N, C-alpha and C positions, 0 to 999 in steps of 0.2 A: 504493500499500500504506500503511495506517495504521500509526503508530508503535507500537501494542501488538502489531500482527501482526509487525512487524520484532522487537520484544522476544521475543516467544515464539519466532520462527524462530531467532534468534541465541542466546537466552539470556545477554545481556550487561547491565551496567547501563545504566539510562535515560539518563545523562549521556554515556556512549561512543556510545549509538545516535544521539542528538542531535547530538553532535560531528560523527560521520561523515556524517550526512544535510545538516548546515549545510555542510559543506565540498563536497558533492557538489553542492548548490545555488550555492555560489561559483563553483566550477570550471565551472558551466554543464552539469553531467551530469544534473542532477535539477532538477524544478521542485515546489516546494511550494505547494500550493493546499487550501482546505478541510480543513486537518488531514491531508493526504495527500501521498504523494511519489509522483511520476511519472518515468520516464526522460524526458529531454529530448528525444531522438530519437523515442520513440513519441508525445509531445505534437505535436512537428513534424508528423509524418506524419498525425495526426488533424486538425490545423489544416489541411493540404492536403487530405486527405479532405472536411472541411466545405466549404472553398472550391469543391472540385469539384461538390459538392452544389448549392451557390449557383449555380455556373454553369448548372445545369439547371433550377433551382426557387429561387423567392425565400424560401421559409419552411422551416425545419427543426424537427420536433417533437421532444421529448424521446425518444419511442419510436423516431423515425428516427435519432436520435444514438445511442441504444443499439444498434440494429441495426448501424449503420455501424462502431460501435467494438468491439462484443462486450462492452462494459462493463454493470454493473448500475447501477441508479440513484444509489446511494451515491458510485459513482466518476465517474458521467456529470454529475452536477449541478455539482460543484466545477469540472470541465473546461469545462463550458458557461459558467459565471459567469466563468471566467478569460478566455474567448474573448471574452465580453462586454466585460469591462474593457480588453481590449487593442484592440477595435474590429473583431475578425474577424466578431462577429455583434452583432446588436443585439435585446435581449430586448423582447417584446411579449406580456404576459400568459405563459403557459407556453411559448411558441413563440419560436424565434429567427429573425430576418429578415435576408436578405443585407446587408452593409454597404451596396452600393450602392442598396439600398431605402430608406435613411436619408432621402434627400430626399424620396422619396414620402410616408414617414410624418409628416415634418416639415410637409410642404404640406397633408396630410390635417388634421393637428392645426390649423394656420392656417386652414383652410376652416372647420373646425368652430366656431372662435373667432368667427369674423367672421358667424357665421349668427345 
Protein backbone atom coordinates (compact mmCIF):
# COMPACT_ATOMS: atom_id res chain seq x y z
CA UNK A 1 0.00 0.00 0.00
CA UNK A 2 1.33 3.42 -0.87
CA UNK A 3 1.85 6.21 1.63
CA UNK A 4 -0.93 8.34 0.13
CA UNK A 5 -3.41 5.48 0.36
CA UNK A 6 -2.56 5.05 4.04
CA UNK A 7 -2.97 8.80 4.61
CA UNK A 8 -6.41 8.80 2.97
CA UNK A 9 -7.50 5.70 4.86
CA UNK A 10 -6.42 6.89 8.31
CA UNK A 11 -6.76 10.64 7.97
CA UNK A 12 -3.77 11.35 10.23
CA UNK A 13 -0.75 13.61 9.64
CA UNK A 14 1.96 12.44 7.23
CA UNK A 15 4.61 12.51 9.95
CA UNK A 16 2.63 10.06 12.11
CA UNK A 17 2.01 7.68 9.22
CA UNK A 18 5.68 7.66 8.28
CA UNK A 19 6.70 7.05 11.90
CA UNK A 20 4.33 4.09 12.24
CA UNK A 21 5.42 2.59 8.91
CA UNK A 22 9.10 3.00 9.83
CA UNK A 23 8.46 1.22 13.15
CA UNK A 24 6.71 -1.64 11.38
CA UNK A 25 9.72 -2.00 9.08
CA UNK A 26 12.17 -1.90 12.02
CA UNK A 27 10.12 -4.52 13.85
CA UNK A 28 10.19 -6.79 10.79
CA UNK A 29 6.42 -6.65 10.30
CA UNK A 30 6.52 -4.65 7.07
CA UNK A 31 8.81 -4.29 4.08
CA UNK A 32 9.22 -0.98 2.27
CA UNK A 33 10.14 -1.10 -1.39
CA UNK A 34 9.37 1.11 -4.35
CA UNK A 35 7.57 3.69 -2.21
CA UNK A 36 5.14 1.06 -0.96
CA UNK A 37 4.77 -1.02 2.17
CA UNK A 38 3.93 -4.69 2.28
CA UNK A 39 3.25 -7.05 5.16
CA UNK A 40 6.45 -9.04 5.74
CA UNK A 41 4.50 -12.30 6.04
CA UNK A 42 2.85 -11.68 2.65
CA UNK A 43 6.25 -11.00 1.05
CA UNK A 44 7.63 -14.21 2.59
CA UNK A 45 4.73 -16.18 1.12
CA UNK A 46 5.26 -14.59 -2.29
CA UNK A 47 8.98 -15.38 -2.10
CA UNK A 48 8.10 -19.03 -1.36
CA UNK A 49 5.63 -19.02 -4.27
CA UNK A 50 8.31 -17.63 -6.60
CA UNK A 51 10.78 -20.29 -5.47
CA UNK A 52 8.12 -22.97 -6.01
CA UNK A 53 7.57 -21.60 -9.52
CA UNK A 54 11.31 -21.77 -10.17
CA UNK A 55 11.32 -25.40 -9.05
CA UNK A 56 9.13 -26.09 -12.09
CA UNK A 57 10.40 -23.48 -14.58
CA UNK A 58 13.53 -21.34 -14.91
CA UNK A 59 11.72 -18.21 -16.12
CA UNK A 60 9.05 -16.07 -14.44
CA UNK A 61 7.37 -13.36 -16.51
CA UNK A 62 5.75 -10.26 -15.03
CA UNK A 63 2.35 -11.59 -16.15
CA UNK A 64 3.01 -14.90 -14.39
CA UNK A 65 4.02 -13.09 -11.20
CA UNK A 66 0.90 -10.94 -11.35
CA UNK A 67 -1.23 -14.08 -11.72
CA UNK A 68 0.70 -15.84 -8.95
CA UNK A 69 0.42 -12.91 -6.54
CA UNK A 70 -2.92 -11.39 -7.51
CA UNK A 71 -1.22 -7.98 -7.54
CA UNK A 72 -1.31 -5.27 -10.15
CA UNK A 73 1.77 -4.08 -12.01
CA UNK A 74 2.26 -1.13 -9.62
CA UNK A 75 2.77 -3.53 -6.71
CA UNK A 76 4.33 -6.41 -8.63
CA UNK A 77 7.32 -4.56 -10.11
CA UNK A 78 8.73 -3.28 -6.78
CA UNK A 79 8.44 -6.77 -5.30
CA UNK A 80 10.16 -8.36 -8.30
CA UNK A 81 12.94 -5.78 -7.99
CA UNK A 82 13.24 -6.62 -4.28
CA UNK A 83 13.56 -10.32 -5.10
CA UNK A 84 16.22 -9.47 -7.70
CA UNK A 85 18.23 -7.42 -5.17
CA UNK A 86 18.14 -10.13 -2.55
CA UNK A 87 19.08 -12.89 -4.98
CA UNK A 88 15.79 -14.77 -5.15
CA UNK A 89 15.63 -14.04 -8.87
CA UNK A 90 17.82 -12.64 -11.60
CA UNK A 91 16.39 -10.11 -14.03
CA UNK A 92 17.09 -10.56 -17.72
CA UNK A 93 15.07 -8.13 -19.82
CA UNK A 94 11.54 -8.12 -18.44
CA UNK A 95 11.75 -11.72 -17.21
CA UNK A 96 13.10 -13.18 -14.00
CA UNK A 97 15.25 -16.27 -14.01
CA UNK A 98 15.71 -18.85 -11.31
CA UNK A 99 18.70 -18.11 -9.13
CA UNK A 100 20.12 -21.53 -10.02
CA UNK A 101 20.07 -20.45 -13.68
CA UNK A 102 22.63 -17.71 -12.92
CA UNK A 103 25.58 -19.91 -13.70
CA UNK A 104 24.02 -20.81 -17.04
CA UNK A 105 23.42 -17.16 -17.88
CA UNK A 106 26.97 -16.20 -16.92
CA UNK A 107 28.29 -19.10 -18.96
CA UNK A 108 26.30 -17.95 -21.98
CA UNK A 109 27.68 -14.42 -21.63
CA UNK A 110 31.22 -15.75 -21.41
CA UNK A 111 30.68 -17.88 -24.52
CA UNK A 112 29.35 -14.85 -26.42
CA UNK A 113 32.37 -12.75 -25.42
CA UNK A 114 34.77 -15.42 -26.61
CA UNK A 115 33.18 -15.59 -30.08
